[in-house]
C-alpha positions as a printed NumPy array, in Angstrom:
array([[ -7.128,   8.647, -45.592],
       [ -4.83 ,   5.637, -45.819],
       [ -1.297,   6.566, -46.932],
       [ -0.305,   3.022, -47.861],
       [ -1.844,  -0.373, -47.092],
       [ -1.144,  -2.014, -43.734],
       [  0.222,  -5.031, -45.597],
       [  3.034,  -2.918, -47.098],
       [  3.62 ,  -0.185, -44.49 ],
       [  6.944,  -0.587, -42.66 ],
       [  6.036,   1.814, -39.847],
       [  9.085,   3.993, -40.485],
       [  7.117,   7.12 , -39.513],
       [  8.668,   9.408, -42.118],
       [  5.159,  10.566, -43.068],
       [  4.579,  11.752, -39.482],
       [  7.892,  13.631, -39.402],
       [  7.29 ,  15.432, -42.688],
       [  3.625,  16.367, -42.207],
       [  3.665,  20.184, -41.771],
       [  0.194,  20.201, -40.207],
       [  0.731,  17.677, -37.416],
       [ -2.059,  15.582, -38.884],
       [ -0.34 ,  12.206, -38.558],
       [  0.196,  10.111, -35.448],
       [  1.626,   6.614, -35.072],
       [ -0.749,   4.189, -33.367],
       [ -0.759,   0.462, -32.682],
       [ -2.941,  -1.693, -34.877],
       [ -2.625,  -5.481, -34.98 ],
       [  0.362,  -5.169, -32.598],
       [  2.406,  -2.844, -34.853],
       [  2.662,   0.93 , -35.297],
       [  0.915,   2.466, -38.304],
       [  0.284,   6.078, -39.342],
       [ -3.165,   7.475, -38.601],
       [ -4.322,  10.647, -40.361],
       [ -6.466,  13.164, -38.466],
       [ -8.89 ,  14.218, -41.207],
       [ -9.734,  17.446, -39.345],
       [ -6.116,  18.612, -39.734],
       [ -5.326,  17.076, -43.129],
       [ -5.372,  19.479, -46.137],
       [ -4.698,  16.746, -48.739],
       [ -1.286,  18.155, -49.644],
       [ -0.056,  14.555, -50.08 ],
       [  3.398,  15.314, -48.677],
       [  3.019,  12.079, -46.718],
       [  2.558,  10.069, -49.907],
       [  5.377,  11.875, -51.672],
       [  7.851,  11.04 , -48.897],
       [  6.783,   7.418, -48.322],
       [  9.64 ,   5.104, -49.409],
       [  7.068,   2.605, -50.69 ],
       [  5.332,   5.125, -52.952],
       [  8.163,   7.419, -54.024],
       [ 11.709,   6.302, -54.714],
       [ 13.64 ,   9.511, -54.106],
       [ 16.817,   7.63 , -53.254],
       [ 17.165,   4.621, -55.609],
       [ 18.909,   1.346, -54.925],
       [ 22.668,   1.343, -55.442],
       [ 24.165,  -0.437, -58.411],
       [ 25.451,  -3.984, -57.993],
       [ 27.64 ,  -4.397, -54.853],
       [ 31.217,  -3.272, -55.434],
       [ 32.832,  -5.782, -53.057],
       [ 32.327,  -8.597, -50.539],
       [ 34.661,  -9.013, -47.553],
       [ 35.089, -11.572, -44.82 ],
       [ 35.798,  -9.486, -41.703],
       [ 36.977, -10.115, -38.131],
       [ 37.542,  -7.268, -35.667],
       [ 40.989,  -7.543, -34.08 ],
       [ 39.65 ,  -6.68 , -30.607],
       [ 38.336,  -9.896, -29.049],
       [ 36.197,  -8.045, -26.481],
       [ 34.413,  -6.216, -29.288],
       [ 33.761,  -9.508, -31.075],
       [ 32.382, -11.058, -27.876],
       [ 29.893,  -8.199, -27.645],
       [ 28.95 ,  -8.473, -31.332],
       [ 26.545, -10.775, -33.15 ],
       [ 29.249, -11.918, -35.546],
       [ 32.674, -10.568, -36.443],
       [ 32.368,  -6.962, -35.283],
       [ 32.155,  -5.327, -38.732],
       [ 29.601,  -2.765, -37.557],
       [ 31.948,  -1.656, -34.775],
       [ 34.805,  -1.181, -37.246],
       [ 32.752,   1.249, -39.309],
       [ 31.286,   2.962, -36.241],
       [ 34.695,   3.425, -34.599],
       [ 36.033,   5.129, -37.719],
       [ 33.09 ,   7.531, -37.776],
       [ 33.661,   8.365, -34.096],
       [ 37.38 ,   8.909, -34.775],
       [ 36.193,  11.578, -37.199],
       [ 34.099,  13.192, -34.44 ],
       [ 30.888,  11.762, -35.836],
       [ 27.752,  10.351, -34.206],
       [ 26.615,   6.741, -34.618],
       [ 22.946,   5.724, -34.472],
       [ 21.687,   2.209, -33.887],
       [ 19.173,   0.1  , -31.978],
       [ 19.643,  -0.2  , -28.209],
       [ 17.75 ,  -1.761, -25.317],
       [ 16.319,   0.633, -22.737],
       [ 16.323,  -0.223, -19.027],
       [ 12.932,  -1.901, -19.572],
       [ 14.187,  -3.761, -22.668],
       [ 12.27 ,  -1.677, -25.155],
       [ 14.204,  -1.169, -28.382],
       [ 14.952,   2.386, -29.517],
       [ 17.444,   4.009, -31.851],
       [ 19.939,   6.208, -30.023],
       [ 23.008,   8.19 , -31.027],
       [ 26.437,   7.748, -29.432],
       [ 29.615,   9.759, -29.925],
       [ 31.995,   7.817, -27.645],
       [ 33.535,   4.471, -28.593],
       [ 32.758,   2.948, -25.184],
       [ 29.042,   3.551, -25.749],
       [ 28.999,   1.451, -28.918],
       [ 28.396,  -1.594, -26.724],
       [ 24.767,  -0.428, -26.451],
       [ 24.365,  -0.697, -30.224],
       [ 26.071,  -4.05 , -30.715],
       [ 24.249,  -7.381, -30.923],
       [ 20.966,  -8.211, -32.602],
       [ 17.607,  -7.018, -31.295],
       [ 14.866,  -8.955, -33.023],
       [ 12.207,  -6.317, -32.337],
       [ 11.135,  -3.315, -34.401],
       [ 13.013,  -0.308, -33.066],
       [ 11.434,   3.095, -32.57 ],
       [ 13.59 ,   5.324, -34.769],
       [ 11.469,   8.491, -35.103],
       [ 13.428,  10.627, -32.636],
       [ 16.68 ,   9.383, -34.194],
       [ 15.552,  10.523, -37.653],
       [ 14.826,  13.996, -36.296],
       [ 18.145,  14.174, -34.446],
       [ 20.043,  13.072, -37.558],
       [ 18.43 ,  15.831, -39.631],
       [ 19.567,  18.376, -37.022],
       [ 23.109,  16.974, -36.838],
       [ 23.516,  16.991, -40.606],
       [ 22.337,  20.59 , -40.596],
       [ 25.164,  21.361, -38.158],
       [ 27.721,  19.74 , -40.463],
       [ 28.25 ,  16.647, -38.271],
       [ 29.257,  13.275, -39.672],
       [ 26.59 ,  10.614, -39.023],
       [ 26.42 ,   6.832, -39.324],
       [ 22.963,   5.252, -39.225],
       [ 22.481,   1.51 , -38.757],
       [ 19.093,  -0.131, -39.175],
       [ 16.881,  -2.49 , -41.15 ],
       [ 16.873,  -1.898, -44.933],
       [ 13.391,  -0.353, -44.678],
       [ 14.547,   2.006, -41.904],
       [ 17.528,   3.123, -43.986],
       [ 15.167,   3.707, -46.918],
       [ 12.932,   5.849, -44.717],
       [ 15.823,   7.974, -43.488],
       [ 17.174,   8.559, -46.992],
       [ 13.758,   9.786, -48.132],
       [ 14.115,  12.771, -45.807],
       [ 17.877,  13.387, -45.996],
       [ 18.574,  12.522, -49.627],
       [ 22.145,  12.156, -50.812],
       [ 24.354,  13.71 , -48.139],
       [ 28.147,  13.689, -47.983],
       [ 28.103,  13.481, -44.181],
       [ 25.705,  10.535, -43.899],
       [ 26.81 ,   6.899, -44.034],
       [ 24.297,   4.079, -43.76 ],
       [ 24.602,   0.438, -42.716],
       [ 21.881,  -2.172, -42.985],
       [ 21.924,  -5.948, -42.683],
       [ 20.541,  -9.069, -44.255],
       [ 17.162,  -9.03 , -42.552],
       [ 14.871, -11.946, -41.764],
       [ 12.003,  -9.788, -40.465],
       [ 11.031,  -7.715, -37.43 ],
       [  8.633,  -8.42 , -34.582],
       [  6.187,  -6.323, -32.58 ],
       [  7.293,  -4.228, -29.579],
       [  3.999,  -5.246, -27.934],
       [  4.714,  -8.945, -28.4  ],
       [  8.215,  -8.436, -27.028],
       [  7.131,  -6.446, -23.949],
       [  4.552,  -9.097, -23.084],
       [  7.093, -11.874, -23.617],
       [  9.575, -10.219, -21.24 ],
       [  6.881,  -9.84 , -18.557],
       [  5.857, -13.485, -18.893],
       [  9.483, -14.679, -18.795],
       [  9.996, -12.755, -15.548],
       [  6.919, -14.431, -14.081],
       [  8.092, -17.858, -15.19 ],
       [ 11.553, -17.441, -13.646],
       [ 10.354, -15.455, -10.628],
       [ 12.892, -12.697, -11.139],
       [ 13.487,  -9.442, -13.03 ],
       [ 15.304,  -9.692, -16.329],
       [ 18.683,  -7.944, -16.199],
       [ 20.399,  -8.78 , -19.473],
       [ 19.533, -10.126, -22.912],
       [ 21.911, -11.34 , -25.582],
       [ 20.184, -12.526, -28.74 ],
       [ 23.433, -13.902, -30.165],
       [ 25.51 , -14.999, -27.191],
       [ 29.125, -16.051, -27.607],
       [ 28.832, -18.218, -24.484],
       [ 28.339, -20.968, -27.032],
       [ 29.947, -21.272, -30.459],
       [ 28.814, -18.545, -32.849],
       [ 27.329, -21.01 , -35.342],
       [ 24.883, -22.36 , -32.723],
       [ 22.79 , -19.151, -32.9  ],
       [ 22.062, -19.233, -29.151],
       [ 20.274, -16.687, -26.949],
       [ 21.029, -15.766, -23.337],
       [ 18.648, -14.326, -20.722],
       [ 20.069, -13.355, -17.313],
       [ 17.739, -12.71 , -14.399],
       [ 18.275, -10.983, -11.05 ],
       [ 18.366, -14.34 ,  -9.271],
       [ 21.417, -15.058, -11.476],
       [ 19.662, -17.777, -13.428],
       [ 20.858, -17.716, -17.025],
       [ 18.732, -19.287, -19.727],
       [ 21.01 , -20.128, -22.674],
       [ 19.873, -21.893, -25.82 ],
       [ 17.348, -21.587, -28.63 ],
       [ 14.721, -19.161, -27.376],
       [ 11.06 , -19.688, -28.271],
       [ 10.532, -16.038, -29.238],
       [ 13.415, -16.113, -31.709],
       [ 12.22 , -19.425, -33.124],
       [  8.689, -18.039, -33.534],
       [  9.782, -15.35 , -35.972],
       [ 12.966, -16.789, -37.43 ],
       [ 11.857, -20.365, -38.118],
       [  8.065, -20.35 , -37.87 ],
       [  7.301, -16.884, -39.336],
       [  4.57 , -16.443, -36.769],
       [  5.064, -12.985, -35.266],
       [  6.639, -10.695, -37.878],
       [  5.202,  -7.514, -39.374],
       [  2.983,  -8.005, -42.452],
       [  5.298,  -6.061, -44.777],
       [  8.135,  -8.487, -44.026],
       [  6.333, -11.179, -46.016],
       [  6.331,  -8.971, -49.123],
       [  9.335,  -6.766, -48.415],
       [ 10.165,  -4.183, -51.079],
       [ 13.754,  -3.863, -49.843],
       [ 14.671,  -7.539, -49.971],
       [ 17.133,  -7.85 , -52.852],
       [ 20.841,  -7.813, -53.648],
       [ 20.859,  -4.099, -54.381],
       [ 20.446,  -1.952, -51.272],
       [ 20.15 ,   1.763, -50.613],
       [ 22.886,   1.657, -47.964],
       [ 26.66 ,   2.054, -48.161],
       [ 27.176,  -1.271, -46.362],
       [ 25.159,  -4.435, -45.79 ],
       [ 26.309,  -6.796, -43.021],
       [ 25.564, -10.474, -42.473],
       [ 26.866, -13.649, -40.867],
       [ 29.505, -15.297, -43.052],
       [ 28.049, -18.715, -42.329],
       [ 30.04 , -20.616, -44.941],
       [ 33.338, -18.822, -44.346],
       [ 35.218, -22.112, -43.947],
       [ 34.51 , -22.908, -47.577],
       [ 36.211, -19.652, -48.487],
       [ 39.122, -19.431, -46.053],
       [ 39.48 , -21.569, -42.936],
       [ 41.815, -18.97 , -41.401],
       [ 38.884, -16.56 , -41.077],
       [ 36.843, -19.02 , -39.019],
       [ 36.672, -19.447, -35.267],
       [ 33.921, -19.613, -32.651],
       [ 33.953, -15.831, -32.257],
       [ 32.143, -15.208, -35.542],
       [ 32.961, -13.785, -38.953],
       [ 31.091, -10.961, -40.664],
       [ 30.246, -10.84 , -44.339],
       [ 30.473,  -7.202, -45.403],
       [ 28.861,  -6.167, -48.677],
       [ 30.054,  -2.74 , -49.822],
       [ 27.673,  -0.96 , -52.183],
       [ 29.364,   2.398, -52.777],
       [ 32.772,   3.852, -53.521],
       [ 32.493,   6.115, -50.489],
       [ 31.848,   2.971, -48.452],
       [ 35.005,   1.411, -49.887],
       [ 36.962,   4.554, -49.006],
       [ 35.697,   4.501, -45.414],
       [ 36.427,   0.797, -44.991],
       [ 39.987,   1.357, -46.212],
       [ 40.612,   3.303, -42.99 ],
       [ 39.159,   0.412, -40.941],
       [ 41.484,  -2.258, -42.332],
       [ 44.354,  -1.725, -39.824],
       [ 41.911,  -2.733, -37.058],
       [ 40.677,  -6.004, -38.529],
       [ 41.521,  -9.202, -40.33 ],
       [ 39.798,  -9.069, -43.702],
       [ 39.859, -10.766, -47.061],
       [ 38.116,  -9.718, -50.223],
       [ 35.633, -12.278, -51.499],
       [ 34.715, -12.926, -55.117],
       [ 31.354, -11.356, -55.946],
       [ 29.256, -14.493, -56.084],
       [ 25.981, -15.849, -54.693],
       [ 28.032, -18.799, -53.442],
       [ 29.367, -16.735, -50.533],
       [ 25.949, -15.487, -49.491],
       [ 25.191, -19.043, -48.339],
       [ 22.238, -19.18 , -45.929],
       [ 21.809, -15.416, -46.37 ],
       [ 20.753, -15.765, -50.019],
       [ 17.122, -16.776, -49.319],
       [ 16.779, -13.754, -47.008],
       [ 17.925, -11.532, -49.879],
       [ 16.086, -13.037, -52.83 ],
       [ 13.029, -14.834, -51.383],
       [ 10.02 , -13.659, -49.395],
       [  9.251, -15.684, -46.244],
       [  5.864, -17.396, -46.068],
       [  3.8  , -16.402, -43.018],
       [  2.519, -19.117, -40.739],
       [ -1.076, -20.155, -41.377],
       [ -1.616, -19.413, -37.67 ],
       [ -0.299, -15.84 , -37.793],
       [ -3.668, -14.03 , -37.891],
       [ -5.133, -16.341, -35.281],
       [ -2.102, -15.713, -33.049],
       [ -2.544, -11.95 , -33.3  ],
       [ -6.298, -12.124, -32.687],
       [ -5.8  , -14.145, -29.52 ],
       [ -3.053, -11.789, -28.334],
       [ -5.411,  -8.866, -28.911],
       [ -7.937, -10.559, -26.621],
       [ -5.407, -10.721, -23.788],
       [ -3.676, -14.1  , -24.102],
       [  0.047, -14.085, -23.337],
       [  2.665, -14.223, -26.084],
       [  4.708, -16.83 , -24.198],
       [  1.715, -19.175, -23.932],
       [  0.718, -18.641, -27.566],
       [  4.232, -19.164, -28.918],
       [  4.653, -22.403, -27.005],
       [  1.322, -23.617, -28.347],
       [  1.834, -22.69 , -31.983],
       [  5.437, -23.774, -32.466],
       [  4.459, -27.214, -31.195],
       [  1.766, -27.64 , -33.86 ]])
């Protein structure tokens, strides 16, 4: 039984979590995780279909956004560790001040990407910065359900599709806040793992640190930084990031027909780069980055009110003008590269991602 087509499935795994018969596993197919149903265990109860965020809309999109803000965290060290202005950290710090737990994507020691929960402000550094790889969030979903059952306050940060998956199993909950972001697309953990291995071979050293949005160069340059054990630092426009961000070569199929790509979101907050902030207010611009915060709910507004003493912020007129370069990522679907299927087929036959990316982005 196929729950939903591979072209639409986001791989959130909610179907696996909710199956009471243990009939669903998540397995790699075409470099991404998809649910697989064990027909010998399946009783056709269709709980999996009823919980799928693509098939059932238990938690609808919010109404039109209530407010836009240009935001800069007042702590420079936090901004240096952040992709943009540190807006996520502002929200997360407030939740931790209330003895809550914050969930977000983090690199493991081997540079896999997994969702983890942190309850100490110092540990938020693990959740900051962009990770352009699909995160494994299944264990986080389960932990969040348990924490909410204990009456704990929880903040979950993820892609719009991941937030949608979580809300399908938690529903409306007073103790759950959600943050998503203006999302280009996500790439395969298998592609990423292979890319890291090949980079280590190329530089003859183990990778020690990755920053997908380094502040070693001005924020608007969108530069990446790779630090290896031999202390060589590769800073600039990385081929992997270019392959998905500019060439649309290595993203998941559903990203090219995303059902969560619109102005209305399911989350309390949506975060983005405020690329054209200088057109709005030059005082909010510097090389450290400025966040555009879109608040969707009144409870989000109430939470952000407690964050304001810790940031420089200005309310922005609700207008597409301020979405700037983010607007296409909200209203338009990206077009996959004509080489995408060929790329994946060759990867499946054992060719390296680094070699393939270099070849295809030069075409």
